[in-house]
N, C-alpha and C positions, 0 to 999 in steps of 0.2 A: 775291760775298760773300753768305752767307746772312743773311736778315733776323733781327734779334735777337728772341728769343722769351722769354716768361715762363713758366717751368715751375711749374705749380701743385703744392701740397704733395703729393708722393709721396716725393715726394722728401721774430869777430864784431865782434862788436866790430870797429870800424874798417870798416864797410861804407860808406865814403865814396862819394859819388855822382858825382864828376866826375874824369875823367882827362885832360881836354883842357887845353892851355896856358891860363894866366891871360889873361883878356880875350876869350877865344873862347867864345861861348855854345854849350853842348852841345845836340845834337838828341836829346832823351831818348826819342823815339819810334821812331827809325830803327835797326833792327838791322843788323848787318853783312851786306852783300849777298853772299850765297853760296848755292849750291844747297842745298836742304833736303830731307831724307828724310822723307816723310810716312807716318805709321803710323796704324792704326785706333785709336780711343779705347780706353784701358785699362779693364778691369773694375773696378779699385779706385777709380775716380773716381765710380762710380754712386751710392754712398751720399752722397758729398759733394754731388753735383749735386742729389740729392733734398732734402738739408738746405738748400742754397742756394735752391732753388725754394720751400721752405717759408717762407723769409724774405721772399718776394714780391719778390725781386730780379729784374730783367729782364736776361737774358744769353743769349749764344750759346756753346754748347760748341764748342771748337776741336779739330782733329785734332792728335795728337802730332807734333812735328817735332824732328829733330836738325839743328843747323846746323854742327856740328863745333867744334873748338877749345874744348870745354867749355861751349858755349852750346846751350840747348834750351828748348822750350816743351812740357812734358809735363803732361797733365791740366789744361789751362788753359781759361779762359773769357774772353769779351769782355763786360764788364759795360756795360749801357746805362744802367741806373738802379738805385737802391736804394729801400728803403721805410723811412720814418720811422714814427712812431706813427700818423699819419693823413694822410700825404701822400707824394709821390714826391720822391726826392732825385736830381737830375740830376748827371751826372759830366762832366768835361771832360778831354780829352787822355789818356785812359787806354787803354793797349794790353792785350795778353794778361796775365793773372795766373793763378797756380795756383788751383785750386778751393778748397783750404784757406785760402789767403790771402784770396780773395774772400769766403769765409764769415766769416772773422774781421773783415775790413774792413767788411762789411755790419752786423755786430753793433756794432762800434765807432761807425760812422756814426750809427746809430740811438740807441743807449743812452749812448754817450760824448759824441759831438759835438753832435748835434741837441738832445738834452735839456739839455746845458750851455748851448747858445745860447738856448734858451727861458727857462731859469731865470736866467741871468746877464745876457744881453743883451736879453731881452724879445721876441725874434723868432726863429722857426724858420729852419733852413737850407733853402734851395731848390736850391743847387748846391755841390758840393765840387769844387774845382779842383785838378788834379794836374799834375806835370811828367813824368808817364809811369810806366811799369812796366818791361816787358821792354826790355833793351838789352844787346847782347853787348859787355861791357867789364869791365875789371879794377877792383879796389879802388884808389883813388888812391894812387900811389906804391909799388905792389906789383905782383907778377906773379900775384897770386891773383884769381880770378874773383869779381866782385861778385854778390850775390844777385839783382841785376837780370838777370844773364846766364841765369838759369833762371826768370825771371818770378816770383820769390819776394819782390819788394820793390816798394813804391809810394812815390813822392815827393809829398807833399801840400803844395800851395803856398798855398791860401786857401779862403775860404768866402764865398758870396753869401747874404745873408739875405732873408727875405720882405719886409722893410721897405725893401729897396733897397741896404742897406749891403754893401760888399765889403771883407772883412777878410783881409789877406794876411800870411803869415809875414814876408816881406821888409819890409813897410811898417808892420806893427802889432804885431809880437811884443813890443816894448818901448814900446807906445803910452802916451801921457800919460793915457789913460782907465784908471782902475783896474779897471773892468768888463771891458774888452777884455783887459787883462793877466790877469785872473782866468779869463777864458774860455780863453785859450791854455794857462794852467797846468792847467786842468781837462781839456782834450782831450789834453794831453801826458801827464798822470798816468793817464788812462783808457787811452791807447795802451800805456803801459808795463805795464799789468796784462794786456793781451791779446796783444801781439806779443812775439816773442823779443828783437828789437833795435829800439830807437827812438833816432834821432839828430836833434837839432834845432840851432838857432843856438848853444846853449851848448856844443855839442860842438866844432865848429871852423868856420872861415870858409867851408868848402865847403858847409856846411849853413845858411848865413845866410838863405837864401830858401825853405827847405822843411823839412818834417818827414819824415824817412826812416823807414818802418816795414817790418819784415820778420819772417817767422815763424822763420827759422833763426837760427843763432848761439847762443852762451850768453847767457842773459838779461842784457841791458845796456841801461840807460836813461840818456840824457844830454840 
């Protein structure tokens, strides 16, 4: 595996996230095990990589791969960290994501999530926790491929703050603290302005523990 690098500036609805039987925890990071055809990077990703580098994100560009059965990772990167206004934002459990998704995610993390944490909770974010990105699977209850099957979706599960607090979707979405509820309302609203589809606990039980964001789909926020 190549070491993550930081490139300096030169640079639908219904996208449910689990198709496993109830009671079984999905492994959101493991793609279907099958032989993959590896292709050279595509020229159209170059401008996106430059913009992503300009955001001071730390990432590794990945080769294009087709896994078959409608699953692929084309024009993707592996994000190591993002940049807030004045610090680094660590990431956990995040696999390949398309470059446009990574770029949008980086902007949301800085301007939507971290600034909301500072203004509402009084502490910046130091780590964004996720339940993964790429996974070769269908939308729950359908035969249609999920946006996860093309690395076009991320499931966000929580945030760790500089003051030591860990705030999760599963445990704190309806927190007794009005400030925590305001924070989640703010990051959800900000996500809805940037991503094509945003699904959270208000959507259905499958999203009770995470916020699903993707670029594709017709604009839908729940």
